[in-house]
C-alpha atoms as one frame of an Amber mdcrd trajectory, in Angstrom:
protein
 108.211 113.754  -9.365 108.762 109.952 -10.910 108.172 107.342  -8.011 111.006
 105.123  -6.885 109.776 101.664  -6.873 111.499 100.205  -3.667 110.040 103.779
  -1.854 106.409 102.195  -2.667 107.531  98.559  -1.681 109.074  99.814   1.510
 106.413 101.934   2.581 103.653  98.581   1.638 105.084  96.787   4.063 105.587
  98.835   6.659 102.064 100.166   6.938 100.861  96.559   5.599  98.817  97.752
   2.923  99.406  96.926  -1.183 102.003  98.289  -3.247  98.940  99.611  -4.995
  97.499 101.681  -2.732 100.860 103.564  -1.948 101.250 104.440  -5.354  98.395
 105.988  -6.133  98.127 107.648  -2.850 102.238 108.931  -3.767 100.966 110.113
  -7.578  97.907 111.926  -5.831 100.178 113.566  -2.981 103.116 114.721  -5.722
 100.478 115.525  -7.871  99.281 118.501  -5.493  96.583 117.042  -3.896  96.047
 117.525   0.343  95.656 114.695   2.771  91.991 115.695   3.798  91.080 115.569
  -0.058  92.195 112.267  -0.595  91.029 110.203   2.012  87.933 111.903   1.337
  87.140 111.652  -2.659  89.284 109.672  -3.828  88.898 106.213  -1.324  88.436
 103.986  -4.868  92.258 105.235  -5.938  93.482 104.211  -2.438  91.776 101.483
  -1.223  90.119 103.412   1.349  92.905 105.182   3.420  92.132 107.308   5.958
  93.863 110.334   6.850  96.586 108.624   8.913  97.677 106.376   6.402  97.547
 108.978   3.738 100.078 111.137   5.864 102.075 108.371   7.124 102.611 107.743
   3.428 102.986 111.725   2.958 105.360 111.294   5.519 107.622 107.793   5.367
 108.027 109.412   1.349 109.524 112.829   2.360 111.839 110.438   4.478 113.025
 107.752   1.582 113.466 111.277  -0.443 115.386 113.011   1.745 117.296 110.072
   2.237 118.411 109.184  -1.308 118.946 112.843  -2.090 122.281 112.646   0.778
 122.871 109.148  -0.224 123.328 110.565  -3.940 125.769 113.552  -2.592 127.706
 111.207  -0.753 128.312 108.740  -3.700 129.285 112.257  -5.566 131.826 113.045
  -3.279 133.590 109.675  -2.814 133.739 109.744  -6.317 134.889 113.023  -6.830
 137.969 111.581  -4.866 138.095 108.784  -6.976 137.776 105.988  -4.207 134.465
 104.920  -4.351 134.429 101.449  -5.361 131.309  98.861  -6.365 131.959  96.954
  -2.785 131.686 101.293  -1.071 128.845 102.048  -3.757 127.391  98.618  -2.993
 126.808  99.703   0.863 125.659 103.099   0.480 122.886 101.969  -1.390 122.249
  99.703   1.097 121.733 102.633   4.277 118.751 102.547   5.186 119.007 105.341
   7.672 120.701 108.433   7.360 122.766 107.803  10.761 124.025 104.445   9.203
 124.933 106.092   5.776 126.901 108.999   7.242 128.799 106.690   8.824 130.055
 104.660   5.834 130.800 108.206   4.870 132.929 109.463   7.794 136.333 107.944
   6.392 136.155 109.749   2.836 133.927 113.103   4.420 136.507 116.269   3.788
 137.913 117.160   7.629 139.682 119.459   9.005 143.770 118.914   9.943 143.383
 116.159  12.993 145.901 114.339  15.148 145.756 111.365  12.762 146.516 113.651
   9.651 149.756 115.384  11.486 150.808 111.944  12.463 150.451 110.697   9.081
 152.423 113.945   7.400 155.216 112.149   9.604 155.259 108.989   8.544 153.937
 107.016  10.909 150.826 105.046   9.018 153.361 101.912   8.167 154.049 101.741
  12.116 149.888 101.767  12.778 149.361  98.971  10.125 151.995  97.120  11.778
 150.791  97.474  15.354 147.133  97.203  14.581 147.825  93.633  12.969 148.948
  92.514  16.423 151.811  90.268  15.786 154.496  88.995  17.979 157.027  92.150
  17.868 159.874  94.235  19.337 157.165  97.117  19.722 159.934  99.727  20.896
 162.437  98.513  18.290 159.581  98.904  15.429 159.070 102.175  16.667 163.140
 103.505  16.666 163.050 102.909  12.891 160.760 105.961  12.319 162.877 108.412
  14.249 163.112 111.247  12.200 165.244 114.736  12.923 163.575 115.990   9.534
 159.504 114.228  10.289 160.070 116.134  14.086 160.000 112.487  15.214 162.354
 112.649  17.921 162.292 109.741  19.999 160.595 106.023  19.741 157.621 107.315
  22.227 156.168 109.488  20.243 155.922 107.917  16.770 154.047 104.722  18.813
 151.843 107.948  20.323 151.248 108.961  16.151 150.700 105.679  15.413 148.010
 105.380  18.273 146.224 108.633  17.196 145.984 106.988  13.238 144.486 104.153
  14.835 142.177 106.327  17.246 140.792 107.346  13.748 140.795 104.266  12.079
 138.035 103.075  15.192 136.476 106.232  15.046 135.675 105.902  11.566 134.580
 102.219  11.149 131.293 101.682  10.862 130.577  98.813  12.676 132.227  99.973
  15.924 129.989 103.464  15.576 127.392 101.451  15.269 127.850  99.668  18.389
 128.984 102.544  20.407 125.509 103.898  19.161 123.046 100.934  20.486 125.230
 101.205  23.757 124.820 105.108  24.280 120.849 104.426  23.642 120.157 101.001
  25.072 122.793 101.735  28.751 123.312 105.321  28.491 122.351 107.496  31.277
 120.674 111.128  32.243 122.633 112.204  35.026 121.291 116.136  36.266 123.274
 118.162  38.812 122.679 121.951  39.689 125.043 124.526  38.902 127.172 125.839
  42.122 125.476 128.815  42.760 122.285 128.140  41.103 119.936 126.243  43.374
 118.007 129.301  44.617 117.312 131.019  41.016 116.723 127.327  40.089 114.535
 126.228  41.867 111.665 125.150  39.375 114.038 122.701  38.195 114.499 121.485
  42.143 113.437 118.021  40.546 116.784 117.478  38.770 119.275 119.016  40.739
 120.663 115.284  41.438 118.860 113.330  39.254 119.468 109.701  37.045 117.785
 107.569  35.001 117.937 105.441  32.120 118.440 107.773  28.781 115.922 104.979
  26.800 113.309 104.969  29.010 112.889 108.628  30.492 109.866 110.827  28.727
 109.376 113.556  26.504 108.454 116.243  29.533 111.290 114.883  31.631 114.118
 114.998  28.732 112.681 118.824  27.718 112.568 120.290  31.472 116.416 119.031
  31.837 117.563 120.624  28.738 115.752 123.449  29.375 117.595 123.305  32.549
 120.813 123.059  30.845 120.058 125.866  28.504 119.171 128.159  31.280 122.723
 127.326  32.751 120.463 125.773  36.128 122.002 121.916  35.523 124.761 120.549
  34.273 123.449 117.477  31.562 125.402 114.359  30.743 124.107 111.734  28.477
 126.845 108.516  28.555 126.386 105.012  29.642 129.635 103.700  31.991 132.583
 104.808  30.870 134.419 101.222  32.027 131.972  99.168  29.985 132.166 101.279
  26.774 135.385 101.067  26.923 135.759  97.198  27.235 133.104  96.720  24.356
 135.435  99.161  22.175 138.500  97.287  22.668 136.753  94.081  22.104 136.347
  94.573  18.650 139.902  95.549  17.938 142.291  93.916  20.870 142.960  90.488
  19.298 145.880  89.324  21.532 147.881  89.808  24.385 151.067  91.191  23.208
 153.266  94.452  22.909 151.650  95.590  19.766 147.869  94.711  21.264 148.585
  96.984  24.369 149.037  99.858  21.873 145.777  99.329  20.229 144.185  98.834
  23.494 145.306 102.231  24.059 144.472 103.869  21.401 140.761 102.245  21.426
 140.347 104.226  25.345 141.823 107.056  23.674 139.547 106.860  21.051 136.596
 106.453  23.469 137.197 109.379  25.628 138.909 111.669  22.823 135.904 111.172
  19.755 133.670 108.446  20.176 132.340 109.630  23.694 131.914 112.964  22.301
 130.289 112.646  18.843 127.961 109.362  20.550 126.820 111.840  23.633 125.985
 114.308  20.767 123.938 111.523  18.876 122.154 110.117  21.857 121.193 113.883
  22.769 119.788 114.351  19.620 117.972 111.622  19.200 116.791 111.634  22.120
 115.494 114.958  21.895 114.203 113.992  18.677 111.994 111.598  20.403 110.915
 114.272  22.954 109.995 116.838  20.645 107.716 113.760  18.675 106.028 112.851
  22.111 105.486 116.785  22.968 104.160 117.633  19.187 101.833 114.609  19.016
 100.919 115.870  22.964 100.189 119.311  21.713  98.980 118.128  18.146  96.232
 116.106  20.224  95.053 118.961  22.761  94.906 121.351  19.987  92.696 118.674
  17.880  90.469 118.466  20.945  89.812 122.118  21.389  89.244 123.069  17.782
  86.725 120.451  17.879  85.158 121.626  20.758  81.071 121.780  20.824  80.188
 125.625  19.001  76.816 127.540  20.506  76.247 128.190  16.520  75.086 131.207
  15.316  73.040 132.939  18.349  73.294 136.670  19.240  76.275 136.697  22.252
  77.351 139.201  24.616  80.421 138.925  25.302  82.288 140.545  29.218  86.082
 140.347  28.844  86.480 141.471  32.739  88.499 143.514  34.861  88.390 145.101
  37.996  89.808 148.677  37.848  89.632 148.589  34.148  85.828 148.140  34.080
  84.369 144.947  31.736  84.427 145.009  28.283  81.036 144.717  26.482  80.617
 143.323  23.114  77.175 142.663  21.179  77.781 140.374  18.092  75.338 139.105
  15.884  74.145 135.482  14.829  77.438 135.836  12.136  79.829 137.493  14.448
  79.457 140.476  13.234  80.484 143.786  16.017  77.218 145.685  16.931  77.578
 147.507  20.056  80.354 147.893  22.715  80.928 149.814  25.542  83.040 149.253
  29.232  81.226 148.806  32.231  82.419 148.830  35.638  80.431 146.562  37.960
  83.394 146.052  40.500  84.291 149.382  41.449  81.269 150.604  43.652  77.571
 150.773  44.420  76.731 153.337  42.116  78.773 151.775  39.322  77.492 148.418
  39.954  73.914 149.645  39.420  74.861 151.345  36.170  76.340 148.287  34.980
  73.663 146.241  35.668  71.070 148.622  33.810  73.561 148.724  30.821  73.989
 144.968  30.789  69.689 144.287  30.893  69.445 147.060  28.244  71.661 145.608
  25.782  70.308 142.261  26.487  66.528 143.262  25.738  67.590 145.552  22.831
  69.565 143.186  20.588  67.416 140.472  21.617  70.801 138.438  23.495  70.972
 134.704  23.322  74.097 134.033  25.431  76.524 135.694  27.882  80.441 134.975
  26.929  82.718 136.100  29.769  86.004 135.371  30.081  87.687 133.265  32.559
  90.955 135.222  33.273  90.956 138.249  36.132  87.384 139.409  37.718  86.105
 136.447  35.792  84.059 134.381  38.697  83.386 137.758  39.883  81.792 139.243
  36.302  79.822 135.977  35.944  77.714 136.290  39.425  77.205 139.943  39.261
  75.458 138.934  35.617  73.753 135.563  37.691  72.386 138.106  40.150  70.564
 140.618  37.310  67.948 137.546  36.872  68.106 137.788  33.135  65.158 135.292
  30.912  66.711 131.660  31.671  66.679 131.893  28.273  70.021 133.558  28.394
  72.911 130.741  28.947  76.021 132.532  30.580  79.113 130.362  29.829  82.590
 130.670  31.135  85.071 131.225  27.833  88.490 130.032  27.686  90.151 133.084
  26.533  93.951 131.870  26.758  95.527 133.933  23.692  92.891 136.141  23.477
  95.241 138.846  23.737  97.655 138.046  20.941  94.528 138.095  18.947  93.571
 141.677  19.735  97.209 142.803  19.057  97.465 140.752  15.778  97.695 142.392
  12.255  94.767 140.389  11.610  92.248 141.859  14.484  93.597 145.321  12.946
  92.876 144.267   9.911  88.838 143.345  11.226  88.811 146.333  13.359  91.028
 148.701  11.955  88.485 151.228  14.676  88.667 149.798  17.607  91.282 149.202
  20.433  92.648 146.041  21.414  90.196 145.451  24.738  86.863 145.970  22.209
  88.994 143.100  19.419  89.564 140.606  22.902  86.154 140.545  23.849  84.597
 140.068  20.275  87.083 137.168  20.186  85.423 135.242  23.430  82.156 135.889
  22.001  83.076 134.263  18.828  84.703 131.770  20.005  82.188 130.919  21.769
  79.633 131.176  18.935  82.243 128.719  17.110  86.171 127.757  18.493  87.067
 126.657  15.284  86.876 130.042  13.531  87.835 131.852  15.819  90.974 130.031
  16.730  92.689 129.663  13.793  93.122 132.919  13.878  95.857 132.623  17.018
  99.086 130.725  16.624  98.102 127.915  18.276 101.266 128.026  20.348  99.608
 130.733  22.180  95.860 129.185  22.858  97.337 127.502  26.122  97.348 123.511
  25.270 100.387 121.786  25.787 104.134 123.511  26.825 107.527 123.504  25.859
 106.547 124.579  22.576 109.492 126.957  22.532 112.044 123.949  23.203 110.725
 121.546  20.800 112.168 121.621  16.896 109.822 124.503  15.492 109.525 123.126
  11.451 108.494 119.718  13.006 105.427 121.589  15.237 104.306 123.706  12.730
 103.962 121.622  10.302 102.277 118.971  12.693  99.708 121.765  14.289  99.038
 122.696  10.013  98.349 119.463   9.303  95.457 119.245  12.866  94.063 122.228
  12.060  93.209 121.923   8.321  91.770 118.287   9.469  89.864 119.878  11.924
  88.409 122.775   9.173  87.778 120.244   6.381  86.228 117.705   8.918  83.936
 120.145   9.680  83.052 122.501   6.437  83.418 125.805   5.807  80.794 128.878
   5.063  82.566 130.391   2.033  80.535 133.667   2.552  81.225 133.993   6.056
  84.207 132.625   6.798  87.559 134.584   7.167  90.282 134.554   5.691  92.217
 132.568   8.215  90.052 130.164   7.972  89.825 129.769   4.389  93.428 129.476
   4.406  93.384 125.981   5.946  90.412 124.724   3.507  92.237 121.895   1.415
  93.719 123.572  -2.148  93.622 127.145  -0.827  96.549 128.748   1.272  96.807
 132.694   2.325  96.374 133.982  -1.200  93.389 132.043  -2.633  92.298 132.543
   0.673  92.391 136.608   0.683  90.752 136.286  -3.607  87.958 134.434  -1.844
  87.203 137.170   0.316  87.678 140.209  -2.147  86.337 138.893  -4.375  82.643
 138.005  -1.859  83.503 141.977  -0.944  83.013 142.980  -4.253  80.413 140.790
  -5.876  78.024 139.735  -2.640  77.597 136.200  -1.301  78.503 133.487  -3.622
  75.017 131.896  -5.096  77.440 128.630  -6.071  79.929 126.358  -5.826  80.806
 126.775  -9.367  80.998 130.554  -9.106  84.085 130.144  -6.897  85.889 129.316
 -10.163  84.943 133.221 -11.462  87.738 133.968  -8.034  90.930 134.939  -9.237
  94.052 132.755 -10.287  91.372 129.916  -8.548  91.473 127.262 -11.042  90.126
 123.239 -11.905  93.405 121.863  -9.828  92.211 124.467  -6.805  88.764 124.403
  -7.259  88.833 120.213  -7.042  90.800 120.197  -3.743  88.619 122.848  -2.176
  84.920 122.752  -3.608  83.681 119.377  -1.357  84.847 121.552   1.729  82.976
 124.735   1.109  79.524 124.822   1.888  76.890 127.631   0.474  74.079 127.795
   2.496  71.887 129.678   0.649  72.589 127.767  -2.663  70.378 127.367  -5.244
  71.049 124.026  -5.415  70.975 122.406  -2.430  74.323 120.129  -2.689  76.608
 123.118  -2.622  75.699 122.747   1.158  76.570 119.693   1.856  80.035 117.486
   1.416  78.931 116.022  -1.881  81.259 116.851  -4.413  80.643 119.022  -7.494
  82.088 116.175  -9.438  79.740 113.859  -8.223  76.530 115.833  -8.558  75.576
 114.113 -12.317  75.267 110.927  -9.912  73.056 112.425  -7.508  70.835 114.024
 -10.218  70.678 110.711 -12.209  70.083 108.698  -8.670  66.751 111.621  -8.715
  65.796 111.121 -11.659  65.806 107.450 -11.897  62.940 108.163  -8.942  61.214
 110.199 -10.597  61.716 113.163  -7.886  64.373 115.955  -7.112  67.731 116.278
  -5.507  65.843 117.865  -2.917  63.577 114.996  -2.070  66.006 112.918  -1.974
  67.657 114.845   1.054  64.507 114.849   2.761  63.193 111.738   2.484  64.521
 108.842   4.017  62.089 106.266   2.293  63.310 107.070  -1.148  66.732 107.315
  -0.265  66.010 103.363   1.097  65.014 103.093  -2.761  68.707 103.852  -4.377
  70.198 100.584  -5.356  74.000 102.009  -4.952  75.326  99.492  -7.377  73.384
 100.549 -10.180  75.708 103.654 -10.174  79.189 101.767  -9.510  81.709 102.839
 -12.626  85.512 102.967 -13.593  85.872 105.969 -11.559  83.398 106.002  -8.599
  83.035 102.794  -6.487  80.964 101.823  -3.362  83.085 103.411  -0.552  82.014
 107.226  -2.603  78.824 106.271  -3.257  78.065 104.495   0.039  79.492 108.717
   1.365  76.998 110.303  -0.879  74.450 108.740   0.509  75.130 109.134   4.112
  75.920 113.120   3.172  72.129 113.458   1.431  70.860 111.744   4.774  72.514
 114.206   6.937  73.497 117.333   4.650  76.401 119.133   5.446  76.178 117.742
   9.176  78.702 119.436  12.224  80.688 116.321  13.702  81.596 118.468  16.469
  79.606 117.700  19.953  76.058 119.234  20.708  76.873 122.442  22.978  76.420
 122.051  26.196  76.312 124.924  29.158  78.739 124.661  32.094  78.954 125.883
  35.483  81.366 126.080  38.482  80.379 125.937  41.835  78.861 129.410  43.579
  80.955 130.755  46.260  84.165 128.837  45.387  86.267 131.351  43.505  89.611
 131.286  44.691  92.114 128.569  46.390  91.149 130.290  50.239  88.053 128.992
  49.161  88.927 125.159  48.713  88.765 122.369  51.349  90.539 118.773  51.469
  87.174 116.583  50.335  84.781 119.235  48.130  83.376 118.004  45.301  83.021
 119.951  42.266  82.317 120.486  38.737  85.589 121.691  36.597  86.823 121.679
  32.948  89.595 119.572  31.883  92.266 122.077  29.984  95.130 119.795  29.407
  96.464 116.315  29.305  99.904 115.029  30.296 101.319 111.580  30.267 101.102
 111.788  34.405  97.189 112.993  34.517  94.808 116.048  33.160  94.498 119.531
  34.632  91.257 120.551  35.390  89.607 124.081  35.530  87.935 124.191  38.697
  87.398 127.967  38.880  89.439 129.370  41.076  91.860 131.062  38.332  94.428
 127.351  39.087  94.293 124.724  37.350  94.120 121.737  39.839  96.152 118.313
  38.909  94.171 114.810  39.022  96.882 112.277  38.616  96.690 109.315  36.476
  96.418 107.499  39.622  93.480 109.454  40.733  91.787 109.406  36.873  89.948
 107.131  37.232  88.629 103.912  40.061  90.193 101.274  37.140  93.825 101.840
  36.034  94.859 103.882  33.379  98.353 103.888  31.368  97.089 106.457  28.984
  95.268 109.509  30.118  93.303 110.436  27.135  91.572 106.679  27.680  89.755
 108.047  30.309  89.551 111.939  29.525  89.454 114.417  26.438  90.100 118.471
  26.828  87.500 120.714  27.146  85.317 117.710  29.137  83.338 117.934  32.093
  83.964 116.607  34.932  83.564 115.995  38.613  86.595 115.915  40.593  87.036
 115.754  44.670  89.928 118.063  46.471  92.594 115.991  47.739  95.168 119.315
  48.981  95.262 123.019  48.401  98.977 124.640  48.184  98.348 128.041  48.715
 102.328 129.168  48.027 103.327 127.034  45.834  99.798 127.619  43.937  99.458
 123.747  43.311  95.953 121.932  43.762  95.662 117.913  43.890  92.620 116.560
  42.598  91.004 113.597  42.181  88.289 111.544  39.923  87.834 108.239  41.314
  83.843 107.694  41.296  83.555 110.068  38.521  81.062 108.736  36.194  81.705
 110.650  33.658  85.291 109.690  33.572  84.999 107.682  31.094  82.340 109.626
  28.976  84.207 112.192  26.662  81.856 114.679  26.952  81.057 118.049  23.998
  82.899 121.517  25.489  80.508 124.534  26.284  83.196 126.793  28.453  86.774
 127.163  29.268  89.611 126.865  31.603  92.691 129.136  32.247  96.283 128.274
  31.731  97.499 126.090  34.899 100.228 125.417  36.967 104.132 125.973  35.550
 104.119 122.140  35.901 102.459 121.570  32.943 103.448 118.991  31.339 102.478
 116.917  28.166 102.281 113.279  26.245  98.620 112.085  25.453  97.036 111.431
  22.127  93.573 111.081  20.621  92.750 108.396  17.903  94.197 110.305  15.033
  97.368 110.943  16.897  97.647 107.191  18.146  96.967 105.729  15.137  99.902
 108.630  12.957 102.242 107.801  15.737 101.812 103.713  15.551 102.245 104.276
  11.734 105.283 106.291  12.377 106.613 103.783  14.654 107.279 101.276  11.668
 109.382 103.325   9.960 112.157 103.203  12.300
């Protein structure tokens, strides 16, 4: 696609980078390069722009191109009407937002038959023009000139009414007036929420909004979405307007020029214009813009929490016994080998009587011994704490870790096409237990198989723009997958799908090739995969790992295009590439400036050297075991003042939700997150972080737990995960963002 110089200049100015950086990035994007690839392997071209900046350029470029498409469509429409003047064309070309563009187009937009249209058909436009000039005149006498039986204007008052209809439409279609009204609605508008008659009992979850008012400009995302949901469920009546008298007064001041009879007709037209047209269209607009703002905030929160969850600490390649707890239906038990392959499954019944408990204990001990189990993963659903207590009572070897795992979404996975494809001969209970075990081993690899909306972080996901949500979450998943890297010989099709340059079709082809020909022995062999051409290989190869490859660089993040550089480095020192990777003293002897070329500069060379030091390193935190307090299994076990360990499960604008092992998350309000003032909860905690909390209040009937983290030394130290938590209160709402999301939000904010 041909690049528009104006676009490049605008983006460069907005992001405070050079036009050359924008041009290079835009060119790469148009050629099909992905955000992770550009930020990781094309630093010389982009001036070392990071993922956030590359994504911001991509998104802004899309916005500007959509604006141009609409601009061309409008120009064509007005041109076809033979109404396009040089002045009008200049205004259209200068419009920088879709709202301004639509305001300019409104008078020329094909419309249905309106009251003003009917008045024009009756020949009343000259009267409207006369009145609009607001000269001193006998209004009634002038109007009488337009009485016509043929045109069905029976008296002067009817003529004046028609003229007012025409003037009202002029005002409604005036771009300056619309811009002013838009600003009044945005800056002075107020959300007013009221409960609908007879819905007080049925709508208790919206009780906070039964009599609620707040400025539109300051309303946070979660309240906007909550009120809109209440309106959708026909519990709440919601309006979004400024003070009507103030708005009408402002509109009148724009059009009423004098204080005579004609001016009074214009005043009446302005009042009618506001009440009948502008109020409705501006309220619709402000509701849409506030909804978009709320969506962006909610999506950013969701994306941020998802990123933290996906990058939770992996246990790694260990043999795992996974338990999906249940009381009457038993505990589904599966054993997975170090690669996550299902070795064994059975159901045990430790909670249905002494005899069954003894049998269950014997079965667990047998599985641990026979398969040399190194860790036990317990899903955190029903009977989880009881199952944990049962396992710990068995006095298994101390080397066997027992870990509670967040099972949110495991049931979704177990009934999915993906699970049926992986385990066609197993039922949903076995598949669910497998997902729990694999989630402990590698959260990222397992969670990519589940729709992000089903894995327990974020709310209102069904209320926000679904296309924007999917776009954002796909970005996050791709970013995480490529940041960690993917072992091509063990990765699932779902994980491979998110690798830069691949997608579902090529991911499937890789798996089929692997099944037919055995493990890949080198990255170069990927080129033998059907339809995986040079472009896809270029985009994907650096993010794929082959641990057992003959060439040690195939297990690293060094891109194959840079292999000759590393080989030259080794040759110059008279050693092997393997020697370079193993010996720091050799790497210290390398003078990177000797390897700078027209295409490869110091940024790439520094990345190569860092990768040689820690080839294929995992950026995630090291796994740390976690345990809840024994004996505290239900809300009734809680007492005010108790200090308990917990895991952060969700972060919101008003605080963080923490699992303390009682099947109901507690809320740490933002005022109790730290001893110091906190404006953004993400500055203090991360999803999956281990924290210590104090119980402030327990409301069993409403299933609400209030907690405090004041005095917790870990409050400002994001920690690696090691477990999970149950989905929490119905009151969870969102708004946090990590560094990536914060930067992206800031950059996008510059576009507005």
